PyMOL Python script that loads the backbone (N, CA, C, O; Angstrom):
from pymol import cmd

cmd.read_pdbstr("""\
ATOM      1  N   UNK A   1     109.333  81.561 166.577  1.00  0.00           N
ATOM      2  CA  UNK A   1     109.038  81.568 165.424  1.00  0.00           C
ATOM      3  C   UNK A   1     108.948  80.223 164.823  1.00  0.00           C
ATOM      4  O   UNK A   1     109.292  79.190 165.398  1.00  0.00           O
ATOM      5  N   UNK A   2     108.488  80.296 163.692  1.00  0.00           N
ATOM      6  CA  UNK A   2     107.822  79.081 163.089  1.00  0.00           C
ATOM      7  C   UNK A   2     108.857  79.097 161.724  1.00  0.00           C
ATOM      8  O   UNK A   2     109.295  80.195 161.378  1.00  0.00           O
ATOM      9  N   UNK A   3     109.196  78.033 161.048  1.00  0.00           N
ATOM     10  CA  UNK A   3     110.003  77.899 159.775  1.00  0.00           C
ATOM     11  C   UNK A   3     108.800  77.442 158.870  1.00  0.00           C
ATOM     12  O   UNK A   3     107.810  76.753 159.119  1.00  0.00           O
ATOM     13  N   UNK A   4     109.267  78.108 157.660  1.00  0.00           N
ATOM     14  CA  UNK A   4     108.089  77.655 156.708  1.00  0.00           C
ATOM     15  C   UNK A   4     108.829  77.686 155.168  1.00  0.00           C
ATOM     16  O   UNK A   4     109.643  78.564 154.882  1.00  0.00           O
ATOM     17  N   UNK A   5     108.528  76.865 154.445  1.00  0.00           N
ATOM     18  CA  UNK A   5     108.720  76.673 153.107  1.00  0.00           C
ATOM     19  C   UNK A   5     107.633  77.301 152.111  1.00  0.00           C
ATOM     20  O   UNK A   5     106.414  77.141 152.170  1.00  0.00           O
ATOM     21  N   UNK A   6     108.274  77.962 151.296  1.00  0.00           N
ATOM     22  CA  UNK A   6     107.359  78.329 150.128  1.00  0.00           C
ATOM     23  C   UNK A   6     107.678  77.924 148.815  1.00  0.00           C
ATOM     24  O   UNK A   6     108.710  78.477 148.434  1.00  0.00           O
ATOM     25  N   UNK A   7     107.153  77.128 147.936  1.00  0.00           N
ATOM     26  CA  UNK A   7     107.267  76.597 147.039  1.00  0.00           C
ATOM     27  C   UNK A   7     106.687  77.133 145.948  1.00  0.00           C
ATOM     28  O   UNK A   7     105.488  76.966 145.726  1.00  0.00           O
ATOM     29  N   UNK A   8     107.707  78.038 144.919  1.00  0.00           N
ATOM     30  CA  UNK A   8     107.193  79.011 144.010  1.00  0.00           C
ATOM     31  C   UNK A   8     107.227  77.973 142.596  1.00  0.00           C
ATOM     32  O   UNK A   8     108.171  77.273 142.229  1.00  0.00           O
ATOM     33  N   UNK A   9     105.821  78.133 141.925  1.00  0.00           N
ATOM     34  CA  UNK A   9     105.644  76.961 140.460  1.00  0.00           C
ATOM     35  C   UNK A   9     105.305  77.902 139.631  1.00  0.00           C
ATOM     36  O   UNK A   9     104.780  78.923 140.074  1.00  0.00           O
ATOM     37  N   UNK A  10     105.508  77.760 138.442  1.00  0.00           N
ATOM     38  CA  UNK A  10     104.992  78.634 137.345  1.00  0.00           C
ATOM     39  C   UNK A  10     103.742  77.722 136.952  1.00  0.00           C
ATOM     40  O   UNK A  10     103.455  76.538 137.127  1.00  0.00           O
ATOM     41  N   UNK A  11     103.162  78.761 136.372  1.00  0.00           N
ATOM     42  CA  UNK A  11     101.700  78.386 135.654  1.00  0.00           C
ATOM     43  C   UNK A  11     101.732  78.899 134.477  1.00  0.00           C
ATOM     44  O   UNK A  11     102.207  80.020 134.298  1.00  0.00           O
ATOM     45  N   UNK A  12     101.093  77.954 133.213  1.00  0.00           N
ATOM     46  CA  UNK A  12     101.085  78.260 132.002  1.00  0.00           C
ATOM     47  C   UNK A  12     102.784  78.520 131.429  1.00  0.00           C
ATOM     48  O   UNK A  12     103.790  78.327 132.113  1.00  0.00           O
ATOM     49  N   UNK A  13     102.751  78.963 130.121  1.00  0.00           N
ATOM     50  CA  UNK A  13     103.810  79.146 129.203  1.00  0.00           C
ATOM     51  C   UNK A  13     104.462  80.895 129.254  1.00  0.00           C
ATOM     52  O   UNK A  13     105.590  81.273 128.939  1.00  0.00           O
ATOM     53  N   UNK A  14     103.396  81.642 129.719  1.00  0.00           N
ATOM     54  CA  UNK A  14     104.180  82.991 129.549  1.00  0.00           C
ATOM     55  C   UNK A  14     105.427  83.299 130.406  1.00  0.00           C
ATOM     56  O   UNK A  14     105.283  83.443 131.619  1.00  0.00           O
ATOM     57  N   UNK A  15     106.372  83.382 129.962  1.00  0.00           N
ATOM     58  CA  UNK A  15     107.638  83.998 130.784  1.00  0.00           C
ATOM     59  C   UNK A  15     107.557  85.384 131.453  1.00  0.00           C
ATOM     60  O   UNK A  15     107.137  86.386 130.875  1.00  0.00           O
ATOM     61  N   UNK A  16     108.041  85.342 132.846  1.00  0.00           N
ATOM     62  CA  UNK A  16     108.355  86.981 133.393  1.00  0.00           C
ATOM     63  C   UNK A  16     108.633  87.969 132.192  1.00  0.00           C
ATOM     64  O   UNK A  16     109.045  87.622 131.084  1.00  0.00           O
ATOM     65  N   UNK A  17     108.357  89.180 132.570  1.00  0.00           N
ATOM     66  CA  UNK A  17     109.126  90.125 131.779  1.00  0.00           C
ATOM     67  C   UNK A  17     110.329  90.355 132.617  1.00  0.00           C
ATOM     68  O   UNK A  17     110.400  89.765 133.695  1.00  0.00           O
ATOM     69  N   UNK A  18     111.309  91.172 132.230  1.00  0.00           N
ATOM     70  CA  UNK A  18     112.392  91.949 133.278  1.00  0.00           C
ATOM     71  C   UNK A  18     111.940  92.538 134.123  1.00  0.00           C
ATOM     72  O   UNK A  18     112.428  92.376 135.242  1.00  0.00           O
ATOM     73  N   UNK A  19     110.968  93.345 133.969  1.00  0.00           N
ATOM     74  CA  UNK A  19     110.451  94.158 134.734  1.00  0.00           C
ATOM     75  C   UNK A  19     109.786  93.208 135.909  1.00  0.00           C
ATOM     76  O   UNK A  19     110.088  93.591 137.039  1.00  0.00           O
ATOM     77  N   UNK A  20     109.175  92.368 135.872  1.00  0.00           N
ATOM     78  CA  UNK A  20     108.825  91.773 136.796  1.00  0.00           C
ATOM     79  C   UNK A  20     109.434  90.897 137.978  1.00  0.00           C
ATOM     80  O   UNK A  20     109.271  90.856 139.197  1.00  0.00           O
ATOM     81  N   UNK A  21     110.247  90.183 137.004  1.00  0.00           N
ATOM     82  CA  UNK A  21     111.563  89.648 137.660  1.00  0.00           C
ATOM     83  C   UNK A  21     112.451  90.808 138.684  1.00  0.00           C
ATOM     84  O   UNK A  21     112.507  90.778 139.913  1.00  0.00           O
ATOM     85  N   UNK A  22     112.995  91.644 137.912  1.00  0.00           N
ATOM     86  CA  UNK A  22     113.370  92.664 138.983  1.00  0.00           C
ATOM     87  C   UNK A  22     112.680  92.914 140.139  1.00  0.00           C
ATOM     88  O   UNK A  22     113.186  92.647 141.229  1.00  0.00           O
ATOM     89  N   UNK A  23     111.648  93.367 140.045  1.00  0.00           N
ATOM     90  CA  UNK A  23     110.686  93.565 141.022  1.00  0.00           C
ATOM     91  C   UNK A  23     110.553  92.521 141.936  1.00  0.00           C
ATOM     92  O   UNK A  23     110.501  92.851 143.121  1.00  0.00           O
ATOM     93  N   UNK A  24     110.480  91.186 141.621  1.00  0.00           N
ATOM     94  CA  UNK A  24     110.557  89.881 142.780  1.00  0.00           C
ATOM     95  C   UNK A  24     112.120  90.058 143.538  1.00  0.00           C
ATOM     96  O   UNK A  24     112.287  90.138 144.755  1.00  0.00           O
ATOM     97  N   UNK A  25     112.847  90.084 142.836  1.00  0.00           N
ATOM     98  CA  UNK A  25     114.224  90.189 143.166  1.00  0.00           C
ATOM     99  C   UNK A  25     114.486  91.153 144.131  1.00  0.00           C
ATOM    100  O   UNK A  25     115.137  90.850 145.131  1.00  0.00           O
ATOM    101  N   UNK A  26     113.981  92.487 143.924  1.00  0.00           N
ATOM    102  CA  UNK A  26     113.848  93.420 144.962  1.00  0.00           C
ATOM    103  C   UNK A  26     113.403  93.219 146.201  1.00  0.00           C
ATOM    104  O   UNK A  26     113.946  93.608 147.235  1.00  0.00           O
ATOM    105  N   UNK A  27     112.211  92.484 146.079  1.00  0.00           N
ATOM    106  CA  UNK A  27     111.481  92.326 147.160  1.00  0.00           C
ATOM    107  C   UNK A  27     111.979  91.262 147.775  1.00  0.00           C
ATOM    108  O   UNK A  27     111.544  91.092 148.914  1.00  0.00           O
ATOM    109  N   UNK A  28     112.798  90.447 147.364  1.00  0.00           N
ATOM    110  CA  UNK A  28     113.272  89.248 148.010  1.00  0.00           C
ATOM    111  C   UNK A  28     114.701  89.857 148.727  1.00  0.00           C
ATOM    112  O   UNK A  28     115.155  89.372 149.763  1.00  0.00           O
ATOM    113  N   UNK A  29     115.271  90.886 148.076  1.00  0.00           N
ATOM    114  CA  UNK A  29     116.476  91.476 148.918  1.00  0.00           C
ATOM    115  C   UNK A  29     116.167  92.170 149.980  1.00  0.00           C
ATOM    116  O   UNK A  29     116.914  92.194 150.958  1.00  0.00           O
ATOM    117  N   UNK A  30     115.014  92.831 149.930  1.00  0.00           N
ATOM    118  CA  UNK A  30     114.132  94.008 150.996  1.00  0.00           C
ATOM    119  C   UNK A  30     114.160  92.956 152.182  1.00  0.00           C
ATOM    120  O   UNK A  30     114.754  93.091 153.251  1.00  0.00           O
ATOM    121  N   UNK A  31     113.381  91.866 151.761  1.00  0.00           N
ATOM    122  CA  UNK A  31     112.933  90.908 152.908  1.00  0.00           C
ATOM    123  C   UNK A  31     114.079  90.197 153.385  1.00  0.00           C
ATOM    124  O   UNK A  31     114.047  89.929 154.586  1.00  0.00           O
ATOM    125  N   UNK A  32     114.978  89.864 152.806  1.00  0.00           N
ATOM    126  CA  UNK A  32     116.077  89.286 153.480  1.00  0.00           C
ATOM    127  C   UNK A  32     116.918  90.072 154.585  1.00  0.00           C
ATOM    128  O   UNK A  32     117.438  89.542 155.567  1.00  0.00           O
ATOM    129  N   UNK A  33     116.955  91.246 154.300  1.00  0.00           N
ATOM    130  CA  UNK A  33     117.638  92.487 155.428  1.00  0.00           C
ATOM    131  C   UNK A  33     116.489  92.159 156.719  1.00  0.00           C
ATOM    132  O   UNK A  33     116.789  92.104 157.912  1.00  0.00           O
ATOM    133  N   UNK A  34     115.281  91.985 156.209  1.00  0.00           N
ATOM    134  CA  UNK A  34     114.310  92.186 157.562  1.00  0.00           C
ATOM    135  C   UNK A  34     114.507  90.772 158.406  1.00  0.00           C
ATOM    136  O   UNK A  34     114.627  90.859 159.628  1.00  0.00           O
ATOM    137  N   UNK A  35     114.534  89.700 157.881  1.00  0.00           N
ATOM    138  CA  UNK A  35     114.237  88.277 158.253  1.00  0.00           C
ATOM    139  C   UNK A  35     115.267  87.344 157.830  1.00  0.00           C
ATOM    140  O   UNK A  35     115.896  87.586 156.801  1.00  0.00           O
ATOM    141  N   UNK A  36     115.517  86.244 158.555  1.00  0.00           N
ATOM    142  CA  UNK A  36     116.144  85.440 157.943  1.00  0.00           C
ATOM    143  C   UNK A  36     115.718  84.300 157.037  1.00  0.00           C
ATOM    144  O   UNK A  36     114.782  83.617 157.455  1.00  0.00           O
ATOM    145  N   UNK A  37     116.253  83.979 155.857  1.00  0.00           N
ATOM    146  CA  UNK A  37     116.000  83.101 154.853  1.00  0.00           C
ATOM    147  C   UNK A  37     116.853  82.675 153.997  1.00  0.00           C
ATOM    148  O   UNK A  37     117.891  83.303 153.789  1.00  0.00           O
ATOM    149  N   UNK A  38     116.553  81.516 153.345  1.00  0.00           N
ATOM    150  CA  UNK A  38     117.452  80.979 152.372  1.00  0.00           C
ATOM    151  C   UNK A  38     116.316  80.973 151.180  1.00  0.00           C
ATOM    152  O   UNK A  38     115.145  80.652 151.387  1.00  0.00           O
ATOM    153  N   UNK A  39     116.775  81.328 150.057  1.00  0.00           N
ATOM    154  CA  UNK A  39     116.104  81.475 148.649  1.00  0.00           C
ATOM    155  C   UNK A  39     117.054  81.078 147.699  1.00  0.00           C
ATOM    156  O   UNK A  39     118.268  81.229 147.834  1.00  0.00           O
ATOM    157  N   UNK A  40     116.372  80.456 146.526  1.00  0.00           N
ATOM    158  CA  UNK A  40     116.955  80.312 145.035  1.00  0.00           C
ATOM    159  C   UNK A  40     116.062  79.591 144.326  1.00  0.00           C
ATOM    160  O   UNK A  40     115.087  78.997 144.787  1.00  0.00           O
ATOM    161  N   UNK A  41     116.482  79.661 142.951  1.00  0.00           N
ATOM    162  CA  UNK A  41     115.465  78.937 141.706  1.00  0.00           C
ATOM    163  C   UNK A  41     116.236  77.512 141.565  1.00  0.00           C
ATOM    164  O   UNK A  41     117.390  77.183 141.839  1.00  0.00           O
ATOM    165  N   UNK A  42     115.175  76.829 141.047  1.00  0.00           N
ATOM    166  CA  UNK A  42     115.558  75.299 140.626  1.00  0.00           C
ATOM    167  C   UNK A  42     116.498  75.247 139.257  1.00  0.00           C
ATOM    168  O   UNK A  42     116.300  76.075 138.368  1.00  0.00           O
ATOM    169  N   UNK A  43     117.384  74.377 139.148  1.00  0.00           N
ATOM    170  CA  UNK A  43     118.175  74.244 138.344  1.00  0.00           C
ATOM    171  C   UNK A  43     117.701  73.524 137.020  1.00  0.00           C
ATOM    172  O   UNK A  43     117.753  72.295 136.994  1.00  0.00           O
ATOM    173  N   UNK A  44     117.296  74.135 136.051  1.00  0.00           N
ATOM    174  CA  UNK A  44     116.691  73.437 134.824  1.00  0.00           C
ATOM    175  C   UNK A  44     115.142  73.341 134.942  1.00  0.00           C
ATOM    176  O   UNK A  44     114.399  72.574 134.330  1.00  0.00           O
ATOM    177  N   UNK A  45     114.847  74.206 135.785  1.00  0.00           N
ATOM    178  CA  UNK A  45     113.329  74.453 135.930  1.00  0.00           C
ATOM    179  C   UNK A  45     112.459  75.716 136.497  1.00  0.00           C
ATOM    180  O   UNK A  45     112.765  76.067 137.636  1.00  0.00           O
ATOM    181  N   UNK A  46     111.863  76.130 136.127  1.00  0.00           N
ATOM    182  CA  UNK A  46     110.974  77.181 136.461  1.00  0.00           C
ATOM    183  C   UNK A  46     110.704  77.110 137.952  1.00  0.00           C
ATOM    184  O   UNK A  46     110.315  76.000 138.314  1.00  0.00           O
ATOM    185  N   UNK A  47     110.811  77.985 138.862  1.00  0.00           N
ATOM    186  CA  UNK A  47     110.208  77.922 140.026  1.00  0.00           C
ATOM    187  C   UNK A  47     111.333  78.225 141.222  1.00  0.00           C
ATOM    188  O   UNK A  47     112.465  78.662 141.014  1.00  0.00           O
ATOM    189  N   UNK A  48     110.867  77.955 142.279  1.00  0.00           N
ATOM    190  CA  UNK A  48     112.282  78.268 143.094  1.00  0.00           C
ATOM    191  C   UNK A  48     111.441  77.765 144.618  1.00  0.00           C
ATOM    192  O   UNK A  48     110.327  77.257 144.750  1.00  0.00           O
ATOM    193  N   UNK A  49     112.306  78.079 145.484  1.00  0.00           N
ATOM    194  CA  UNK A  49     112.121  77.857 147.158  1.00  0.00           C
ATOM    195  C   UNK A  49     112.307  78.792 147.972  1.00  0.00           C
ATOM    196  O   UNK A  49     113.158  79.589 147.577  1.00  0.00           O
ATOM    197  N   UNK A  50     111.798  79.058 149.089  1.00  0.00           N
ATOM    198  CA  UNK A  50     112.330  79.915 150.097  1.00  0.00           C
ATOM    199  C   UNK A  50     112.086  79.310 151.477  1.00  0.00           C
ATOM    200  O   UNK A  50     111.048  78.650 151.507  1.00  0.00           O
ATOM    201  N   UNK A  51     112.733  79.353 152.578  1.00  0.00           N
ATOM    202  CA  UNK A  51     113.009  78.868 153.635  1.00  0.00           C
ATOM    203  C   UNK A  51     113.147  79.642 154.606  1.00  0.00           C
ATOM    204  O   UNK A  51     114.270  79.960 154.996  1.00  0.00           O
ATOM    205  N   UNK A  52     111.857  80.158 155.266  1.00  0.00           N
ATOM    206  CA  UNK A  52     112.017  81.503 156.113  1.00  0.00           C
ATOM    207  C   UNK A  52     111.247  81.218 157.606  1.00  0.00           C
ATOM    208  O   UNK A  52     110.684  80.176 157.944  1.00  0.00           O
ATOM    209  N   UNK A  53     111.387  82.360 158.321  1.00  0.00           N
ATOM    210  CA  UNK A  53     110.689  82.319 159.687  1.00  0.00           C
ATOM    211  C   UNK A  53     109.606  83.259 159.865  1.00  0.00           C
ATOM    212  O   UNK A  53     109.722  84.404 159.429  1.00  0.00           O
ATOM    213  N   UNK A  54     108.424  82.827 160.546  1.00  0.00           N
ATOM    214  CA  UNK A  54     107.369  84.032 160.895  1.00  0.00           C
ATOM    215  C   UNK A  54     106.912  83.448 161.913  1.00  0.00           C
ATOM    216  O   UNK A  54     107.073  82.285 162.285  1.00  0.00           O
ATOM    217  N   UNK A  55     106.140  84.568 162.510  1.00  0.00           N
ATOM    218  CA  UNK A  55     105.387  84.152 163.696  1.00  0.00           C
ATOM    219  C   UNK A  55     104.164  83.300 163.698  1.00  0.00           C
ATOM    220  O   UNK A  55     103.854  82.573 164.641  1.00  0.00           O
ATOM    221  N   UNK A  56     103.677  83.392 162.906  1.00  0.00           N
ATOM    222  CA  UNK A  56     102.321  82.583 162.330  1.00  0.00           C
ATOM    223  C   UNK A  56     102.186  82.325 161.025  1.00  0.00           C
ATOM    224  O   UNK A  56     102.923  82.882 160.212  1.00  0.00           O
ATOM    225  N   UNK A  57     101.111  81.338 160.600  1.00  0.00           N
ATOM    226  CA  UNK A  57     101.021  80.620 159.126  1.00  0.00           C
ATOM    227  C   UNK A  57     100.509  82.191 158.776  1.00  0.00           C
ATOM    228  O   UNK A  57     101.256  82.710 157.947  1.00  0.00           O
ATOM    229  N   UNK A  58      99.574  82.934 159.150  1.00  0.00           N
ATOM    230  CA  UNK A  58      98.897  84.216 158.553  1.00  0.00           C
ATOM    231  C   UNK A  58      99.666  84.935 158.334  1.00  0.00           C
ATOM    232  O   UNK A  58      99.526  85.605 157.310  1.00  0.00           O
ATOM    233  N   UNK A  59     100.905  85.157 159.223  1.00  0.00           N
ATOM    234  CA  UNK A  59     102.107  86.124 158.662  1.00  0.00           C
ATOM    235  C   UNK A  59     102.718  85.656 157.676  1.00  0.00           C
ATOM    236  O   UNK A  59     103.033  86.428 156.770  1.00  0.00           O
ATOM    237  N   UNK A  60     103.033  84.322 157.599  1.00  0.00           N
ATOM    238  CA  UNK A  60     103.583  83.970 156.650  1.00  0.00           C
ATOM    239  C   UNK A  60     102.773  84.079 155.244  1.00  0.00           C
ATOM    240  O   UNK A  60     103.385  84.429 154.234  1.00  0.00           O
ATOM    241  N   UNK A  61     101.458  83.790 155.197  1.00  0.00           N
ATOM    242  CA  UNK A  61     101.050  83.937 153.961  1.00  0.00           C
ATOM    243  C   UNK A  61     100.943  85.755 153.704  1.00  0.00           C
ATOM    244  O   UNK A  61     101.117  86.370 152.651  1.00  0.00           O
ATOM    245  N   UNK A  62     100.667  86.185 154.803  1.00  0.00           N
ATOM    246  CA  UNK A  62     100.640  87.720 154.100  1.00  0.00           C
ATOM    247  C   UNK A  62     101.991  88.051 153.407  1.00  0.00           C
ATOM    248  O   UNK A  62     101.949  88.595 152.303  1.00  0.00           O
ATOM    249  N   UNK A  63     103.131  87.772 153.956  1.00  0.00           N
ATOM    250  CA  UNK A  63     104.406  88.304 153.555  1.00  0.00           C
ATOM    251  C   UNK A  63     104.587  87.642 152.306  1.00  0.00           C
ATOM    252  O   UNK A  63     105.284  88.241 151.488  1.00  0.00           O
ATOM    253  N   UNK A  64     104.066  86.428 151.946  1.00  0.00           N
ATOM    254  CA  UNK A  64     104.154  85.880 150.502  1.00  0.00           C
ATOM    255  C   UNK A  64     103.308  86.306 149.535  1.00  0.00           C
ATOM    256  O   UNK A  64     103.573  86.117 148.348  1.00  0.00           O
ATOM    257  N   UNK A  65     102.196  86.926 149.939  1.00  0.00           N
ATOM    258  CA  UNK A  65     101.120  87.405 149.005  1.00  0.00           C
ATOM    259  C   UNK A  65     101.977  89.050 148.587  1.00  0.00           C
ATOM    260  O   UNK A  65     101.598  89.708 147.619  1.00  0.00           O
ATOM    261  N   UNK A  66     102.810  89.382 149.234  1.00  0.00           N
ATOM    262  CA  UNK A  66     103.390  90.671 148.964  1.00  0.00           C
ATOM    263  C   UNK A  66     104.310  90.748 147.797  1.00  0.00           C
ATOM    264  O   UNK A  66     104.515  91.752 147.113  1.00  0.00           O
ATOM    265  N   UNK A  67     104.945  89.337 147.621  1.00  0.00           N
ATOM    266  CA  UNK A  67     105.910  89.211 146.190  1.00  0.00           C
ATOM    267  C   UNK A  67     105.359  89.500 145.010  1.00  0.00           C
ATOM    268  O   UNK A  67     104.284  89.006 144.669  1.00  0.00           O
ATOM    269  N   UNK A  68     105.977  90.255 144.335  1.00  0.00           N
ATOM    270  CA  UNK A  68     105.217  90.911 143.132  1.00  0.00           C
ATOM    271  C   UNK A  68     105.307  89.644 141.945  1.00  0.00           C
ATOM    272  O   UNK A  68     104.632  89.541 140.921  1.00  0.00           O
ATOM    273  N   UNK A  69     106.477  88.647 142.506  1.00  0.00           N
ATOM    274  CA  UNK A  69     106.360  87.300 141.757  1.00  0.00           C
ATOM    275  C   UNK A  69     104.661  86.982 141.259  1.00  0.00           C
ATOM    276  O   UNK A  69     104.448  86.696 140.080  1.00  0.00           O
ATOM    277  N   UNK A  70     103.863  87.039 141.952  1.00  0.00           N
ATOM    278  CA  UNK A  70     102.658  86.347 141.870  1.00  0.00           C
ATOM    279  C   UNK A  70     101.504  87.319 141.429  1.00  0.00           C
ATOM    280  O   UNK A  70     100.328  86.965 141.331  1.00  0.00           O
ATOM    281  N   UNK A  71     101.908  88.403 141.210  1.00  0.00           N
ATOM    282  CA  UNK A  71     100.684  89.703 140.881  1.00  0.00           C
ATOM    283  C   UNK A  71     100.425  89.187 139.509  1.00  0.00           C
ATOM    284  O   UNK A  71      99.217  89.208 139.276  1.00  0.00           O
ATOM    285  N   UNK A  72     101.285  88.635 138.310  1.00  0.00           N
ATOM    286  CA  UNK A  72     100.931  88.628 136.965  1.00  0.00           C
ATOM    287  C   UNK A  72     100.377  87.563 137.033  1.00  0.00           C
ATOM    288  O   UNK A  72      99.932  87.400 135.897  1.00  0.00           O
ATOM    289  N   UNK A  73      99.985  86.336 137.897  1.00  0.00           N
ATOM    290  CA  UNK A  73      99.502  84.948 137.753  1.00  0.00           C
ATOM    291  C   UNK A  73     100.225  84.017 136.920  1.00  0.00           C
ATOM    292  O   UNK A  73      99.810  82.932 136.515  1.00  0.00           O
ATOM    293  N   UNK A  74     101.433  84.590 136.690  1.00  0.00           N
ATOM    294  CA  UNK A  74     102.447  83.370 135.743  1.00  0.00           C
ATOM    295  C   UNK A  74     103.267  82.726 136.822  1.00  0.00           C
ATOM    296  O   UNK A  74     104.297  82.143 136.483  1.00  0.00           O
ATOM    297  N   UNK A  75     102.838  82.779 138.383  1.00  0.00           N
ATOM    298  CA  UNK A  75     103.641  81.774 139.111  1.00  0.00           C
ATOM    299  C   UNK A  75     102.466  81.988 140.306  1.00  0.00           C
ATOM    300  O   UNK A  75     101.827  83.013 140.543  1.00  0.00           O
ATOM    301  N   UNK A  76     102.402  80.785 140.921  1.00  0.00           N
ATOM    302  CA  UNK A  76     101.554  80.367 142.311  1.00  0.00           C
ATOM    303  C   UNK A  76     102.608  79.730 143.197  1.00  0.00           C
ATOM    304  O   UNK A  76     103.479  78.977 142.761  1.00  0.00           O
ATOM    305  N   UNK A  77     102.458  80.120 144.614  1.00  0.00           N
ATOM    306  CA  UNK A  77     102.901  78.866 145.721  1.00  0.00           C
ATOM    307  C   UNK A  77     102.020  78.488 146.623  1.00  0.00           C
ATOM    308  O   UNK A  77     100.990  79.033 147.021  1.00  0.00           O
ATOM    309  N   UNK A  78     102.658  77.260 146.971  1.00  0.00           N
ATOM    310  CA  UNK A  78     102.468  76.520 148.120  1.00  0.00           C
ATOM    311  C   UNK A  78     102.915  77.007 149.598  1.00  0.00           C
ATOM    312  O   UNK A  78     104.112  77.281 149.523  1.00  0.00           O
ATOM    313  N   UNK A  79     102.554  77.171 150.586  1.00  0.00           N
ATOM    314  CA  UNK A  79     103.140  77.382 151.569  1.00  0.00           C
ATOM    315  C   UNK A  79     103.004  76.113 152.785  1.00  0.00           C
ATOM    316  O   UNK A  79     101.906  75.786 153.235  1.00  0.00           O
ATOM    317  N   UNK A  80     104.434  75.408 153.270  1.00  0.00           N
ATOM    318  CA  UNK A  80     104.068  74.439 154.419  1.00  0.00           C
ATOM    319  C   UNK A  80     105.012  74.966 155.600  1.00  0.00           C
ATOM    320  O   UNK A  80     106.173  75.375 155.617  1.00  0.00           O
ATOM    321  N   UNK A  81     104.191  74.816 156.419  1.00  0.00           N
ATOM    322  CA  UNK A  81     105.311  74.927 157.914  1.00  0.00           C
ATOM    323  C   UNK A  81     106.380  73.678 157.806  1.00  0.00           C
ATOM    324  O   UNK A  81     106.100  72.557 157.381  1.00  0.00           O
ATOM    325  N   UNK A  82     107.416  74.031 158.190  1.00  0.00           N
ATOM    326  CA  UNK A  82     108.814  73.069 158.345  1.00  0.00           C
ATOM    327  C   UNK A  82     109.108  72.623 159.661  1.00  0.00           C
ATOM    328  O   UNK A  82     108.872  73.306 160.657  1.00  0.00           O
ATOM    329  N   UNK A  83     109.606  71.519 159.686  1.00  0.00           N
ATOM    330  CA  UNK A  83     110.493  71.263 160.787  1.00  0.00           C
ATOM    331  C   UNK A  83     112.121  70.458 160.483  1.00  0.00           C
ATOM    332  O   UNK A  83     112.490  69.460 159.865  1.00  0.00           O
ATOM    333  N   UNK A  84     112.684  71.370 161.179  1.00  0.00           N
ATOM    334  CA  UNK A  84     114.356  71.246 160.485  1.00  0.00           C
ATOM    335  C   UNK A  84     114.475  70.011 161.581  1.00  0.00           C
ATOM    336  O   UNK A  84     114.144  70.008 162.766  1.00  0.00           O
ATOM    337  N   UNK A  85     115.036  69.012 160.813  1.00  0.00           N
ATOM    338  CA  UNK A  85     115.501  67.824 161.747  1.00  0.00           C
ATOM    339  C   UNK A  85     117.113  67.536 161.913  1.00  0.00           C
ATOM    340  O   UNK A  85     117.731  66.867 162.741  1.00  0.00           O
ATOM    341  N   UNK A  86     117.544  68.329 160.766  1.00  0.00           N
ATOM    342  CA  UNK A  86     119.323  67.788 160.701  1.00  0.00           C
ATOM    343  C   UNK A  86     119.711  69.001 159.846  1.00  0.00           C
ATOM    344  O   UNK A  86     119.189  69.340 158.784  1.00  0.00           O
ATOM    345  N   UNK A  87     120.704  69.586 160.487  1.00  0.00           N
ATOM    346  CA  UNK A  87     121.459  70.823 160.099  1.00  0.00           C
ATOM    347  C   UNK A  87     123.225  70.282 160.426  1.00  0.00           C
ATOM    348  O   UNK A  87     123.668  69.831 161.482  1.00  0.00           O
ATOM    349  N   UNK A  88     123.967  70.523 159.113  1.00  0.00           N
ATOM    350  CA  UNK A  88     124.757  70.579 159.520  1.00  0.00           C
ATOM    351  C   UNK A  88     126.140  71.737 159.389  1.00  0.00           C
ATOM    352  O   UNK A  88     127.143  71.581 160.085  1.00  0.00           O
TER     353      UNK A  88
END
""", "prot")
cmd.dss("prot")
cmd.show_as("cartoon", "prot")
cmd.util.cbc("prot")
cmd.orient("prot")
């Protein structure tokens, strides 16, 4: 498995609706049941980050695009392959 980081960034000024946010949370909770991940939002800034594993970049992109967070166009993401160097 390959580790990836997904950086979620706010686009524009329009906020997510509660329905959109809850759909995103459900997606993340369901994903966390099926795969190893760490995820969270930035403090004081819109956006967040997810560290997860996938078999390939293609699979990582496919998974990320399923997140309802991006359907509205209010958020976009960048995906990076990530190499863990230090863990305590």
